[in-house]
N, C-alpha and C positions, 0 to 999 in steps of 0.2 A: 294641806296644800301639797301637791306632788311635787317633789325634787325639780323635775324638769320647766315647770311654776315659773319654781324660785327662780332657779337658772333664768331662764327668759326672761323672768320681769327683774333681775338685777342686772343682766348685759342688757336692759334697754334701759332701764337709768344709767346705766354708767355711759354707753354710747350717745345719751341725749346729754350727760355733762359733760364729756369729750366735746359734740359739736356747738353746745352754747356755755362754757362755762363762765366767757366773760360778760357773755349778754345776762345769766345768771348772777354773778357780781355786780354787777351796776345795776338792775332790780331791786337788788338787797341794799344798795345806797342809795337809789331813787326812797324805798321804802323808810329807811332810817332815816334820810333826810326830811320828806312828810311828818311822819311823825316828830322828828326836833320842830319844825317849822310850827307843829300843831298846839306842841308841849309848850313850848319857850321862842314864840317868834323873834327873829334873829335875822336881820341883813345877811349874818354870814351863811346863814342854810340857805336862804332861798337863791345864792352864788351855786354852793355845794348844788342846789336842786337843779336847779337851769344848768352846768356844767355836766353832771350825771347823765341826763335827758341829752345834751349835743353827744354825749360819748357814744351814749349807747343807739343812737339816732347814726352815727357814723358807724358803728358795726353794724348795723342792721342793712347800711345805705351800699357799705363794701359789698355784702356777704350774699343777700336778699337781690335788693329791687334797684342799684344803681344802672348797671348794664341793661336791663328792662328799658328805665327812663329815658336813658342815651337813646337808646335805639330808638324807639319812638319819636322823639325830641327830633334826631337827625334823620326821619322820613317826612316828620310832619313840614321843617324847614325846609327842607330839600327835597323840593317838588319835580322841578324839570331837569335833567342832566344829573351830571357826579362833580359835583364841587369839593376837589378834593382839599382845599384848603378851609373851607369854611368845614368840612367834616373834621377836620385836623382839628381846629379850634375850638369845636364842640366836643370832640373826643378829650382834649385833654382838659377843658373846662370840666368836663363828668367826672373823670377819673383820676385826676391830679388835684383840681382846685379843690371842687367840695368836698371831697374827704379831707383834705388837708384844714380845709378851712374848719369844720366841726372838729376836727381834732384840737386844734389851734385853739378856737374858742372855748370848747370844754375843758381842756387842762388848764384855761386862761380865765375863767370862771370857779374852779377847783380852786387855784393859787387865791382867788380875787376874795373867797371865802374864808381862805386861812389867814391872808394877808390882814381881813380886815372883820 
């Protein structure tokens, strides 16, 4: 394999890791939770699985599809004129409440898995 190809592959892998390291870690945690649920079904592993899924969803929401969902909803709801109050409430909901609720729910479920 040529050296330039090796360097290109390694830099691609490294850039992918830098861009998605949290998502990769959460996917590994989800996979471990699923395996634990298959081999040793317990309530705590369900909490872990749901918690890690919420955390992964929160990560992807903030990184990729949160802004598009917000704009789509604002454009669909505010059809006539410009309602600054409604826009402000929706922006706060989509930019602050949903990510915080997913983060809190995810870590809360992981904590429940540790406690129970």
